[in-house]
N, C-alpha and C positions, 0 to 999 in steps of 0.2 A: 578836209583842208579848212583851216581857221585862219582869218585874218591876222596880220601880225598886232600883237599887242593885245589879243583877246584870250585870254587862258580860262579853261574852267575848273573849279576847283571840286574835283569828284571826290567829294567827301560823302561818308555813308548817308548824311541826311539828304545831299543833292540827287544820289543814286535811288534812295527810296521815294523821294517825292517824283521823279520821273517815272519810275516803276507804278506808284500809285495813279498818277494823273494819266499815264500811258493805258494800263490794264483795266482798273477796275472801273472807270468809266465807259469805257469800250465793252466791257463783259457784260455791264449792268444794262446799258443802252440794249446791246444785242438780244439779251434775254427778254426786256421789256418789248422790244420791238416784236420779236416772234411769238411773245404771249399774246399780244395785240392782234397779230395777223392771226393768229388760230382763234381769237374771239370774233372777230369782225369778217373775216374773210381777205384773200389777198387784193380783190380788185377794190374793197372798201379803202383798205388800208395803203396801196398804192396813190389814191388822191392825195393822201396826206403827206406825201413826199415832197410834194411842192411847197409846203410849208416851211422846209428846211431854210431856206435863204433868208425867209420873211424872220424866222426865230433869231437865226445869226445876226443880221443886222439890229434886230431891238436888243439881242445881248450885248451886241457890241458896243451900242449907244448907252445902255445902262453900266456895264461894268468895265468899259474902255473907254469911254467919253467920247465914242465916234460920232462924226456928224452923220444925220441922216439928210441925205439928197432929195431933191423933187423927183427925181428917177425912181429912187428907191420907195418914195412913198405910193408912186404912180403904179409900179411895180407890184408893191404889195398889197395895193388895193384890187388888182386884175387877179392876183393869185388868191386874196380871200374871197373874192366873188366868185371865181372860178371853184372853189372848193365849197363854197355855200350852194351854187347851183347844181354841182354835180351830187353832192349827199342831198339835195333836196328833191333832186330827179329820181334818187334812188329808192327815197323812202316814200314818193309817189307810187313808183311801180310796185314797190311791195306792198303796199296797201291796196293797189288794184288786184294783184295777183298774189292772193294769200298763200 
C-alpha cells in the first residue's frame, strides 16, 4: 500500500540500486562478521555487538545530519566503557592463564 500521490518509477536503475544496496552490503557484512567470529571467537565477538547502536548514531550524524542527543552521548559512553572493561578483563585473564 502506498500513500496517494506517491509513485515509484521502477526503472532498471532503481531496481539495480535496490538490489545493490540490499544484497551486497548484507552479504559482505555477514561474511566479514563470520570471519571475525572465527578469528576471535564467539564470546569476544558478541561483546562488540553492543557497538551497533553507537556506530549507527555516528553514521546518522555524519551522513544524514541527524542530531546527537545527550542521552545518546551518555549511552554511547556506557557502551564504550563496557566494551573496554570487558575486553580488558579478558586480556588479563588470558595473560594470567596462558
